[in-house]
C-alpha positions in Angstrom: 137.5 39.9 320.3 135.8 42.1 317.6 134.5 39.0 316.5 132.8 38.1 319.4 131.6 41.7 320.2 129.9 41.8 316.8 128.4 38.8 316.8 126.6 39.6 320.5 125.3 42.6 319.7 123.9 41.2 316.3 122.4 38.8 318.7 121.0 41.6 320.7 119.0 43.8 318.0 116.2 41.2 317.3 115.3 41.5 320.9 115.6 45.0 321.1 113.6 45.5 318.1 110.8 43.5 319.5 110.7 45.2 322.8 109.8 48.5 320.8 106.5 46.6 320.1 106.1 44.9 323.1 106.6 48.3 325.1 104.3 50.1 322.6 106.3 52.4 320.9 105.7 51.1 317.5 103.1 49.2 315.7 103.5 45.2 315.6 104.3 45.6 312.0 107.7 46.8 313.3 109.0 43.4 314.0 107.9 42.0 311.1 109.8 44.4 309.0 112.7 44.2 311.0 113.3 41.1 311.3 114.6 40.5 307.8 117.3 43.8 308.7 118.5 42.6 311.8 118.9 38.7 310.2 121.0 40.1 307.7 123.5 41.7 309.9 122.6 38.8 312.3 124.1 36.7 309.1 126.7 39.1 308.1 128.0 38.6 311.8 128.1 35.1 312.3 130.4 34.6 308.8 132.6 37.0 310.3 132.9 35.0 313.5 133.2 32.0 311.7 135.9 33.6 309.0 137.4 36.8 310.4 139.1 37.9 306.8 139.0 41.0 305.1 136.1 40.0 303.0 133.5 38.9 305.6 134.7 42.0 307.9 133.7 44.5 304.5 130.5 42.4 304.3 130.2 43.2 307.9 130.5 47.2 307.8 128.7 47.6 304.5 125.6 45.8 306.5 126.1 47.9 309.5 126.3 50.8 307.9 122.8 50.2 305.6 121.3 48.7 308.9 120.7 51.6 311.1 119.4 54.2 308.8 117.1 51.6 307.5 116.6 50.8 311.0 115.2 54.5 312.1 113.2 54.4 308.5 111.1 51.6 310.2 111.0 52.8 313.3 109.5 56.2 312.3 106.8 54.2 309.6 105.6 52.3 312.6 105.2 53.9 315.3 102.2 54.7 317.1 100.9 58.1 316.9 100.0 60.0 320.6 97.0 60.8 320.9 95.4 64.3 322.0 94.2 63.1 324.9 97.3 61.4 326.5 99.4 63.9 326.7 98.5 65.2 330.5 100.4 68.7 329.8 99.1 69.6 326.3 102.6 69.8 324.9 103.5 66.6 322.8 
C-alpha cells in the first residue's frame, strides 16, 4: 500500500508543478527547472514500487527530504511579481 501511494503522489507532482505555470503563479521556467527534481523523486518512487526494500525506501525518503525545500526555493525564484496596479485594495 505504501509503495503504491508513494508512486501515485510522486506522479501527481509533475502536473501540479506545471499548473503553477499555467495559472500564472510562476514563470514558465519553473516548469523547466522543477522537472528534474520531480523526475528524481518519481524515479526513486518507481524503484521503491518495484523493489520495496530498505535501500529503496531510504533512497526515496532522503530524496523526499530534499525535494520540498528545493521545490519551494524554485517557486520563490520563479514567482511572478505582482504589479502595483493589480491590487485593488492597495494592500499586497
